VEXKEKOL-208824 format. One record per residue: residue number from 1; residue in three letters; z, y, x of N, C-alpha, C in turn. Coordinates in Angstrom, 1 decimal, decimal comma. Example, Ala and Ser with C-alpha at 12.3 -4.5 7.8 and 13.67 -1.06 7.14 Angstrom:
REM residues 2
REC seq type    n.Z    n.Y    n.X   ca.Z   ca.Y   ca.X    c.Z    c.Y    c.X
REC   1  ALA    7,8   -5,7   13,2    7,8   -4,5   12,3    7,8   -3,3   13,2
REC   2  SER    7,1   -2,2   12,8    7,1   -1,1   13,7    7,9    0,0   12,9
***
This chain:
REM residues 91
REC seq type    n.Z    n.Y    n.X   ca.Z   ca.Y   ca.X    c.Z    c.Y    c.X
REC   1  MET   19,0    5,7    9,7   19,7    6,9    9,4   19,5    7,2    7,9
REC   2  THR   20,5    7,5    7,2   20,4    7,9    5,8   19,7    9,2    5,7
REC   3  PHE   19,2    9,5    4,5   18,6   10,8    4,2   19,6   11,9    4,3
REC   4  ILE   20,8   11,6    3,8   21,9   12,6    3,9   22,3   12,9    5,3
REC   5  GLU   22,3   11,9    6,2   22,6   12,2    7,6   21,4   13,0    8,2
REC   6  PHE   20,2   12,7    7,8   19,1   13,5    8,3   19,2   14,9    7,9
REC   7  LYS   19,5   15,2    6,6   19,7   16,6    6,1   20,8   17,3    6,9
REC   8  LYS   21,9   16,6    7,2   23,0   17,2    8,0   22,5   17,6    9,4
REC   9  LEU   21,7   16,8   10,0   21,2   17,1   11,3   20,2   18,3   11,3
REC  10  LEU   19,4   18,4   10,2   18,6   19,5   10,0   19,4   20,8   10,0
REC  11  LEU   20,5   20,8    9,3   21,4   21,9    9,3   22,0   22,2   10,7
REC  12  ASP   22,4   21,2   11,4   22,9   21,4   12,8   21,8   22,0   13,7
REC  13  ALA   20,5   21,6   13,4   19,4   22,2   14,2   19,0   23,5   13,7
REC  14  GLU   19,6   24,0   12,6   19,2   25,2   12,0   17,7   25,3   11,7
REC  15  ILE   17,2   24,3   11,0   15,9   24,3   10,6   15,8   23,7    9,1
REC  16  SER   15,0   24,3    8,3   14,8   23,7    7,0   13,8   22,6    7,0
REC  17  LEU   13,9   21,8    5,9   13,0   20,6    5,8   11,5   21,1    5,8
REC  18  PRO   11,1   22,1    5,1    9,7   22,6    5,1    9,3   23,0    6,6
REC  19  LYS   10,2   23,7    7,3    9,8   24,1    8,6    9,8   23,0    9,6
REC  20  PHE   10,7   22,0    9,4   10,7   20,8   10,2    9,4   20,0   10,0
REC  21  SER    9,0   19,8    8,8    7,8   19,1    8,6    6,5   19,8    9,1
REC  22  LYS    6,5   21,1    9,0    5,4   21,9    9,6    5,4   21,8   11,1
REC  23  LEU    6,6   21,9   11,7    6,7   21,8   13,1    6,2   20,5   13,7
REC  24  ILE    6,5   19,4   13,1    6,1   18,1   13,6    4,8   17,6   13,0
REC  25  LYS    4,2   18,4   12,1    2,9   18,1   11,5    2,9   16,9   10,7
REC  26  VAL    4,0   16,7    9,9    4,1   15,6    8,9    4,3   16,3    7,5
REC  27  SER    3,6   15,8    6,6    3,6   16,3    5,2    5,1   16,4    4,7
REC  28  GLU    5,4   17,5    4,1    6,8   17,6    3,5    7,0   16,6    2,4
REC  29  LYS    5,9   16,4    1,7    5,9   15,4    0,6    6,3   14,0    1,2
REC  30  ASN    5,8   13,6    2,3    6,1   12,3    2,9    7,6   12,3    3,3
REC  31  ILE    8,1   13,3    3,9    9,5   13,4    4,3   10,4   13,3    3,1
REC  32  GLN   10,0   14,1    2,0   10,8   14,1    0,8   10,8   12,7    0,2
REC  33  ALA    9,8   11,9    0,4    9,7   10,5   -0,2   10,8    9,6    0,4
REC  34  TYR   11,3   10,0    1,6   12,4    9,2    2,2   13,7    9,3    1,4
REC  35  LYS   13,8   10,4    0,7   15,0   10,6   -0,1   15,2    9,5   -1,2
REC  36  THR   14,1    9,1   -1,8   14,2    8,0   -2,8   14,5    6,7   -2,1
REC  37  LYS   14,0    6,5   -0,9   14,2    5,3   -0,2   15,7    5,2    0,4
REC  38  GLY   16,3    6,4    0,6   17,6    6,5    1,0   17,8    6,6    2,5
REC  39  GLU   16,7    6,3    3,3   16,8    6,4    4,7   15,5    6,9    5,3
REC  40  VAL   15,5    7,4    6,5   14,3    7,9    7,2   13,9    6,9    8,3
REC  41  PRO   12,7    6,9    8,6   12,2    6,0    9,7   12,8    6,4   11,0
REC  42  ASN   12,9    5,4   11,9   13,5    5,6   13,2   12,9    6,8   14,0
REC  43  THR   11,6    7,0   13,9   11,0    8,1   14,7   11,4    9,4   14,2
REC  44  ILE   11,5    9,6   12,9   12,0   10,9   12,3   13,5   11,1   12,7
REC  45  ALA   14,3   10,0   12,6   15,7   10,1   13,0   15,9   10,6   14,4
REC  46  VAL   15,1   10,0   15,3   15,2   10,4   16,7   14,8   11,8   16,9
REC  47  ILE   13,7   12,3   16,3   13,3   13,6   16,4   14,3   14,6   15,9
REC  48  VAL   14,9   14,4   14,8   15,9   15,3   14,2   17,2   15,3   15,1
REC  49  LYS   17,5   14,2   15,6   18,7   14,1   16,4   18,5   14,9   17,7
REC  50  CYS   17,3   14,7   18,3   17,0   15,5   19,5   17,0   17,0   19,3
REC  51  PHE   16,4   17,4   18,1   16,4   18,8   17,8   17,8   19,3   17,7
REC  52  SER   18,7   18,6   17,0   20,1   19,0   16,8   20,8   19,2   18,2
REC  53  GLN   20,6   18,2   19,0   21,3   18,2   20,3   20,7   19,4   21,2
REC  54  MET   19,4   19,5   21,2   18,8   20,6   21,9   19,3   22,0   21,5
REC  55  HIS   19,4   22,1   20,2   19,9   23,4   19,6   21,3   23,7   20,1
REC  56  GLN   22,1   22,6   20,0   23,5   22,8   20,4   23,7   23,2   21,9
REC  57  ILE   22,8   22,8   22,7   23,0   23,2   24,1   22,1   24,4   24,5
REC  58  GLY   21,5   25,0   23,5   20,7   26,2   23,7   19,3   26,1   24,1
REC  59  ILE   18,7   25,0   23,9   17,3   24,8   24,2   16,4   25,1   23,0
REC  60  ASP   15,4   26,0   23,2   14,5   26,3   22,1   13,5   25,2   21,8
REC  61  TYR   13,9   24,3   21,0   13,0   23,1   20,8   11,8   23,5   20,1
REC  62  ARG   11,8   24,5   19,2   10,6   24,9   18,5    9,5   25,3   19,4
REC  63  THR    9,7   26,1   20,4    8,7   26,5   21,4    8,2   25,3   22,1
REC  64  GLN    9,1   24,4   22,5    8,7   23,2   23,2    7,8   22,3   22,4
REC  65  ILE    8,0   22,2   21,1    7,2   21,3   20,3    5,9   22,0   20,0
REC  66  GLU    5,9   23,3   19,8    4,7   24,1   19,5    3,7   24,0   20,7
REC  67  GLU    4,2   23,9   21,9    3,4   23,8   23,1    2,6   22,5   23,2
REC  68  LEU    3,0   21,5   22,4    2,3   20,2   22,3    1,0   20,3   21,6
REC  69  ASN    0,8   21,4   20,8   -0,4   21,5   20,0   -0,6   20,3   19,1
REC  70  LEU    0,4   19,8   18,4    0,2   18,6   17,6   -0,8   18,9   16,5
REC  71  GLU   -1,4   17,9   16,0   -2,4   18,0   14,9   -1,9   17,1   13,8
REC  72  ALA   -2,0   17,6   12,6   -1,7   16,8   11,4   -2,7   15,7   11,2
REC  73  LYS   -2,2   14,5   10,9   -3,0   13,3   10,7   -3,5   13,4    9,2
REC  74  THR   -4,7   13,0    9,0   -5,2   12,9    7,6   -5,8   11,5    7,4
REC  75  LYS   -5,6   11,1    6,2   -6,1    9,8    5,8   -7,6    9,9    5,5
REC  76  LYS   -8,3    9,0    6,1   -9,8    9,0    5,8  -10,1    7,9    4,8
REC  77  GLY  -10,9    8,2    3,8  -11,3    7,2    2,9  -10,3    7,0    1,7
REC  78  ALA   -9,3    7,8    1,7   -8,3    7,7    0,6   -8,6    8,7   -0,5
REC  79  GLY   -8,2    8,4   -1,7   -8,4    9,3   -2,8   -9,8    9,2   -3,3
REC  80  PHE  -10,1   10,2   -4,1  -11,4   10,3   -4,7  -12,5   10,8   -3,8
REC  81  ALA  -13,6   10,2   -3,8  -14,7   10,7   -2,9  -15,4   11,9   -3,6
REC  82  LYS  -15,9   12,8   -2,8  -16,6   14,0   -3,3  -17,8   13,6   -4,0
REC  83  GLU  -18,6   12,7   -3,4  -19,8   12,2   -4,0  -19,7   10,7   -4,1
REC  84  PRO  -20,1   10,2   -5,3  -20,1    8,7   -5,4  -21,0    8,0   -4,4
REC  85  LYS  -20,6    6,9   -3,9  -21,5    6,2   -3,0  -22,5    5,4   -3,8
REC  86  GLU  -23,7    5,4   -3,3  -24,8    4,6   -4,0  -24,7    3,2   -3,6
REC  87  ASP  -24,9    2,3   -4,6  -24,8    0,9   -4,3  -26,1    0,5   -3,5
REC  88  LYS  -25,9   -0,3   -2,5  -27,1   -0,8   -1,7  -27,7   -1,9   -2,5
REC  89  PRO  -29,0   -2,0   -2,6  -29,6   -3,1   -3,2  -29,3   -4,4   -2,5
REC  90  THR  -29,1   -5,4   -3,2  -28,8   -6,7   -2,6  -30,2   -7,4   -2,3
REC  91  PRO  -30,3   -8,1   -1,2  -31,6   -8,7   -0,8  -31,8  -10,0   -1,6
***
């Protein structure tokens, strides 16, 4: 799915990109990065298509997703460490 098709489906689902990313617990920055690639991953495409279809038939998808109590994933060990690791002495 192209990023343009993705944005159209967001409109059909009546949800903004920031609210979409918050709802599914994916960084908005990550989703915006798909714009430069030109397409979104299959999982994101499936989610937005389902949201659009659910909205069209009157299902409150937001409540359904919130009930899942999703948690945002965080990368561990990426970026700068708060404290530098000490080198272990070599035997």
